C-alpha positions, 0 to 999 in steps of 0.5 A, spaced: 500 500 500 502 506 497 500 513 499 502 520 500 503 526 505 497 530 504 498 535 509 503 536 516 500 539 522 503 541 529 500 545 535 504 548 540 498 546 545 494 540 546 486 541 545 487 545 539 487 545 532 493 544 529 496 548 523 499 546 517 507 546 516 511 544 509 516 540 512 517 537 519 522 533 523 520 526 526 525 525 532 526 517 534 522 515 540 519 522 541 514 525 535 514 531 531 519 537 533 515 543 536 508 539 537 505 539 543 503 531 543 510 529 542 513 525 548 515 518 550 508 515 549 504 511 544 501 516 541 507 520 538 504 522 531 497 521 529 494 520 522 487 521 519 486 521 511 484 527 507 478 522 504 475 521 510 475 529 512 472 530 505 467 525 507 465 528 513 464 535 510 460 532 505 455 529 510 455 536 513 453 539 507 447 534 506 445 536 513 446 543 512 451 545 517 456 550 514 462 547 516 468 546 512 473 541 516 480 541 513 487 538 515 489 539 522 482 541 525 482 534 528 489 535 531 492 530 526 499 530 525 499 527 518 493 527 513 494 522 508 492 521 501 491 514 497 492 509 503 486 506 506 488 507 514 482 502 516 486 496 513 492 498 517 493 494 524 498 495 530 505 493 529 505 495 521 510 500 519 510 506 515 516 508 511 515 516 509 520 520 505 527 518 505 528 515 512 522 516 517 520 510 520 513 510 524 510 504 527 502 504 528 501 503 536 494 505 537 487 505 532 482 510 534 482 514 541 477 515 547 474 522 547 474 524 554 470 530 553 466 532 546 471 536 542 469 542 538 468 538 532 463 534 535 459 539 539 458 543 532 457 537 527 454 532 532 460 527 530 467 526 530 471 521 525 478 521 529 476 516 535 474 511 530 478 513 524 484 516 527 491 512 527 497 513 532 504 511 531 511 512 535 517 514 531 522 508 530 527 512 525 528 520 525 528 524 519 525 530 515 518 529 512 515 534 507 508 534 504 508 530 498 512 525 500 511 517 499 508 513 504 509 506 504 506 500 508 510 494 511 505 489 514 506 486 521 507 479 520 504 477 526 
């Protein structure tokens, strides 16, 4: 399975939307340099697909809600294109660009309090469709970089 980096997003504080950047440094066992969610835990980097964001926007348009959600609004670090994230499993490796290696560590997340998107729209796709990973090999990632999936053999 091969896709691309559609958007890279970071934030200085937790609990806020992330803003786009054109390039980012992934740091082994830490996450993205300058991102509030980095640290020594299993949710160092988060993923959501542009296809699912666009699908959410279409649902909103059908419901007559005037809200155009964009990459970073769900607080995902990497917005992917061309990869069916639902087919990935814990332990799968993602090879991004020339050198970065990430390992899927968590599928979905628990929302302890309804996020702003849920409050405005009535649903949020990140808890079921978002993925999380740890950084296994450092390097730089740019928008447009190729993402290759290496399946876990378990």
